[in-house]
N, C-alpha and C positions, 0 to 999 in steps of 0.2 A: 803701758798701754794695754787695753783689753784684747781678748782673742780677736783675730782678724776675720773679716768677711771674705766671701768669694771674690768680690770686686777688688778688695785690697790685695788679695793674693795675686790676682792677675796684674794689677798695677805694679806691684813689686817686680814681677818678671819682665814687664815692659821696660821699666826704668833701669833694671840691672844690666841689660844688654850682655848677658852671659856669653862666653865664647864657646858656642855650641855648633858642631858641624853634623850634617846628616846628608847622605847621598852625594858626598863630595862638595857640598856648599855650606857656607856659613849661614846660620839662622839669624835673621835680623830681628824678628819678633815672634817668639814661640807661640804667643797667644793667637796668632793668625796663620801660622805655618801648618800645612795639612798633616804633617807628621806628628804634631804636638797639640794642636788646638782642641781636639775633642777630649783627650784625656785631661787636659788643663780644665776644661769645663766640668769634667767629673770631679776633679780635685776641688774646684771652686764650690761645687755642690756640698762637699764634705764640710767645708768651712761655713757655708751658709746654714747647714744643718745644726751647727753649734747654737745658732740664734733661733732656729725654728723649734729646737727642743732644749732650751737652756737648763732646765731642771735636771736633765740627764747628761748634757754635754759640757756644761761649764761649772766651775766652782770658784770661790773667792780666794784670790791670791793671799797667802799668809804675810806677804810683805807690802804689796802695793794696794791691796783691797779691791783691785780690778777683777772682773770676771775673766778667768783664763781657762784654757782647754782642759777638760777632765782627764784626757789621756796623758797629761803631764803630772797628774796627782801622785804625790808620795803617800802610799797607803800606810796608815798607822793602825788599822784594824781590819778584821775580815770584811766588815761592811764596806770599808773603803776599797778593798780588792774587788768586791762585787760591783761597786759603782764604776770603777775603772773598766772592768770587763764588759759591763753593759754598754758603756760608751764605745768601746772597741767594736763590739758586735753590731751596734747601731750603724757605725760607719761601714762595717763589712757587708751588711745586708744591702747596701746601695749597689754593690757590684757582684753579689753572690759570692763574696769572698775572693774574687779574682784579682783584686789589687793587693798584691802581697807586700808592697812597700808603701802602703798608705802612711800618713805622717805618724800615727800612733806607734809604729814599730820602733822608730828611733827616739821618739819622745820617752818611751820606757827606758831606753838605754841611757840617755843623758840624765834622766832622773837618778838612776842607780849610780852612775858615775859621779854625779854631783853631790851625792850624800856619802858614799863610801870612798872617801878621798885619801884614807891612810896610805894605801898602796902607792899612790903617786908621790906622796911626801917622802917616800924612801929615798928618792933621788934628790928632791929639792922641795921644801915646803911651798914654794911658788907654784909648783904643778898642782898640788892639792887645792890651793886657793883658786887656780885657774878653772879646775873642774867644777868647783862649787859655784863660782861666778857664772860659768857658762850655762849651767842648769837654770840659774835665775834669769839670765839673759834670754835663753831660748823660750822659757815658759812665759815670761812677761811680754815677749815680742812675737809669740806664736811662730817661731822659726820652723820652716819646713827643711828637712835634711835629706840628702842622699848620703851614701857612704861607700867606702871601698875597703876591701879586706885583704885581697890576695895579689901576689906578684904575677907578672905575665907567665903564661904556661909554656916555658921554654924547654927545660929538661928537668922533669920531676925526679930523676934519679939523684940529682945533686942539690945540695943546700944552695941558698942564694949566692953566698960569697964564692962558691965554686963554679958558677956559671961562666961560660966562655965570654959572654958580654955581661959581666956582673952589674954594670951600671945602667942596664936597660930598666931595671926595677927602681921604683922610688927609693931614694936614699938621701942621707944627710950629706950636704956638700960643705956647709960652713956654719959655724956658730959665730954670731955677731953680738955686740952689746945690746942691740935692740930686737934680736930675733934670730931665726935660722933661715938658711937657704936650702931648699930641697929640689931634687931633679929626678926625673924618670917617670915610668908608667906604672899604673895600677889598674886592676880589674875589680869588679865589673859593676859599675854604678847604675843601678836601676833608678829611674826617674832623674837621671843626671841633668837633663836639660830643663827640668820643670820645678826646681826647688831653689831655696834661698842660699844654702850653704852645703859644704861637704865635710863629713866627718871621716878622717883617715884613721883606721884602727887595724890592729893585728888580726891575723887569722885565728879563729877559734880551734882550728884543727892542726895546722902545721906549726910545730914548735921550732923556735929559733935558738941558736947557740950564741956564745959570746962573739964569734967571728961574724955573726949576722947583726951585730949592734948597729952598724950604719943604716940598716934597713928597718930597725925597730923603732917605729915612730907612731905617735898618736897626736893629732892636732885637728883643728877645724879652721876653715877659711871660707869667706863668701865665694860664691860661684863665679863672680866677676873679677876675682883677683887676677892681676896681670900675670900672664904666663900660664894660666890654668886653661886647659882645653878639654872639651868633651867631644869625643868622636863616636857618634851614636851609630848603632847598627841599623840596618834596614827597618823601616817602620812596617809593622803588620796591620796598620790602619791604612787601607788602600783607597780611602776616600769614598767608600761605598756608603749607601744610606743605612740607617739603623735597622730597618726591617730586614735587609739582606744580611747584614753583619751586626747582629745585636750586641755582641760582646766586644769584638775588635774595633768597632767604630766608636767605642766609648771608654774602654778600659785598657788600651794598649799602653803600658807604662814606659816601654823602651828600656834599653840597657846600653851602657856606653863604656868605652875605654877612656881612662882619665890620664892625661899627660900633664906633668908639671915641668915647665920649662924654666928652671932656675927661679922657682917661686919663693917669694919672701913670706915668712910666717912670723908675726910678732910674738914675743915670748908669752904674752898674756893669752894666746890661743894654743899654746903647746901644753900637752899633758904627759907625754913620754918622749924623751929625746935620747936615743941611742942606748937603750937598756933592754936587752932581749928578755931578761928575767921578768921584769915588770910586764912587758908585752905578753909573755906567755901566760901570766897569771891574771891579767886584767879582767877578762869576762867572768871568770869563776869567782875570784876573790872579792869583787865588788858586787856580786850577785846580779850583774847586768844580764848574764845569760839566762838567769831564772826569770827575770821580769820580761825580757824579750820573748822567751819561750811561752810565757803566760799569754802574751799578745798573739803569738803565732797559733797556739792551740785554740784559743778563743776564736780566731779568724777561721781556722780550719774546721771547727764545728759548723760554722755558718756555711762554709764552702761545701761541706758534705751534705748539709741540709738542702742546699740549692741543687746539687747534682741528683740527690735522691728525688727531689721534687720533679726534676726534668724526666728522670727515668720513669717515675710513676705516671707522669702525664703522657709519655710516649706509649707506655703499656695500655693505658686506658684509651688513648686515641685510636689505636689500631686493633683493639680487642684481643690482646695477647696475655692479659693479666691472669687468666685462669690456667695457663699451661704450666706444667710442673717445673720445667727448667727455668721458666721466666720468674716464677715465684721464688725459686731458689736463688736466682741472681739478685732479685730485689731484697731478699733476706740478707745476703752478703753485705749489701750497702747499709741496710738498717743496723746490722751488727757493728759495722765500722762506726756509724754515727753514735750509737749508744756507748760504745767503748771509748770514743773520744770525749763524749760528755762525762763519762765516769772519771776519766783521767783528770779532766778539768775540775770536776766537783771535788775529787780527792785533794787536788793541789790547793784549792781554796780552803777546804775544811780543815786540812792539816797544816795550814799556814802558821808561821810563828814569827815573832819579832827577831830580827837579826841584831847584831851588836850595836848597830847605829839607830835602832828603834824603828826600822822600816818593816812593815808587815810583809813577809816574803813567802810566796807560795812554796809548797812542798815540791822540791826539784825532782825527787824520784818519780813522781807521777808525770811531771812535764817531760822529763828526760826520756821516759819510756814512750810517751806520745810522739815526741819530736823525732825519735829514732824509727818509730813504726810507720808514721804517716807517709814518708817518702817511699816506703816499700809497698804500701797498699794503694796509694793514689792512682798509679797507672792501671790497677785493676778496676777501680771505679770508672775510669775513662773507657776501659775495654768493655765493661758491661754495657755502658750506654751505647757504644759503637755496635756491639753485637745485637742488641735489641732493636736499634734503629735500622740495621741491615741495609737493604738497597734503598730504603726510604731516605737515607742520608746522602744518597747520590742523585736521586731523582727529585731535585728541589729547584723549581723555577725561581726567578726573581720577582720582586714586586712589580716590575715593569711588565712582566708577562700577564699578570692578573689585571693590570690597568689597560692592556691592549683591548680594543673594541672587539676584535674577532677571537683572539686567543684566550682572553680572560674567562669567558664562560666555559671554554673547553677545559682549561686546567683546573678551574674551580670544581668542575664535575668529576674529572678524571682522578683527581687527587683527594677526593673526599675521604673522610675517616668515619669510624664507627659513630662518633658523637660530634664531629666537626665538619664544617665545610672545607673545601680544598684550601681556601685562602688561610684559614686559621690553622689547619693541619700543617701546611708548609711553613708558616711562621714558627710554629713549635719546632719543626724539624730543622729549620735553619739555625735556631738556637742550639739544638743538640749538635749540629754540624760544627758550629763555631766553638763548641767546647771540646770537640774530639778531633776533627779532621782538618780544620783550617790551620794556618800558620800560628794564629793566636792560641788555638787549643793545644797544638804540639808544643809550643813554648811553655804553656802552663804546666804540662806534664813534666817537661825537662826541668823547669824551674822548681817544682815541688820536689823532684827527685834529688836535686842538689842544693836544696834550700840552705841547709846548715853545713854543706860540704859533702864530700864523698861519703855516701851512706855506709860503705864497707869499712872505711876508716873510722867513721863514727861508731859503727857497731863494735869494732875492735876496742875502741876506747871505753865504750859502755861495758863490754865484757870484762876488761881489765879492772875497771873501777867498781864493778858490782861486788857487793859483800857476799862472797861465796861460802865463807866458813860456817855460818849457821845452818846452811842446807846440807853441807857435808857432815857436820856434827849430828844433825838429825838422823842421817842414815847410819852413822856409827853407833849412836845410842840405840837405834832400832835393832841393829844386828846383835848388840850386846844382850838384848832381851831373849834371843833365841837360845834355847838349851842345846848345848852340844859339848862334845869332848874333843878338844883339839889334840891331834896326835903330836908326839914328840918327834920333831924333825932334826934334832941336834946331832943324831948319830948317822944321819944319811950323808 
């Protein structure tokens, strides 16, 4: 079947009746629930956009001949990489890059997993076939996915099998002739309540040993699978109008604890079963981390463009754009943007075919970008907050402007250099929602931990970096210096 529309996306959610809880209550219909309906509308817009811009967002399936989502594309050339990236950024621009788990993130993952299947075959050829078939299924049915990577945060000093309550984490309970039984909790499924299926995968950061084999799993199941529960955190969409809450009223994705209560997973949906070695190597050896990082960096370029646009608009609105320290802060953001664009450009221009014939971006460029952005994003938010100053606190609501007596007062009192009070406050409410609201705070926390603890990521980056050429450069340079080394043998 061809790529789905927004209406089809909503209808699937209504029919699925996924087992989702929020604020202590079970959600009957997420498309009408105040905690989910607005972000569902935003997701639906993404799917409708595929048909509004089909030349950019769709391509012809190599198997069915249907038009399917461009973000599922397996790139075979640099031109294909650019096509996929342009589709990614078209989606990202609808939210200013604030929907970090839009469908393209995991579409890139299942593509990589479905092509580079050798690793899964180490345990059983069936698992390789499963991965291949699932990519086909997800692409042809435009499946939207959430995913979960990590165990509950109980005692980080111990491996999972050493925990006092080791079975609190998702683990293998039983192998049957028709599938497996799994039980336990996993974190942290973004968009858990508003997608079709969940992909369970190992962490990219925390390595597992053989004693952790019962917890080393990779599989996919529909979100309405019996025994599967989503326990959503508090919604940061407080039911306010879009003028007052321009971001949180539309792009609050939500995050959820996932609980598997003796859930049955058929064999055809299993990719890894009790093999810590394969789990540890999955993201790197299938190049999934490369293609996912390509999506993330492309999205973060758009996110930085958006934040820069807000910062420049605030500067212009209140006439601070000629002050030295203000220009310097604007320059900081511009340098971040151009650096991120350069990383992305290098990744695409230095791309090469992997052993499966997939055009794969240069991971060195992407790896640097994905390690750097979590460290720099809080600074971007800080700059916007500093420049907005007290203007981010003195922001009436739309209702104040609509009040017969108060409206003219606040419109005059809050006028800006080039804007009436109404337009100035609308801009500042946007800046507030990016910085000081619950939504804005979550965005900063989310970016900081996007791929895991940035300190651990940095340690891994340091350990894997090819240091020898740089040390050798210095040694060769020192050898050029004319000197007479003393004889220390007699000392």
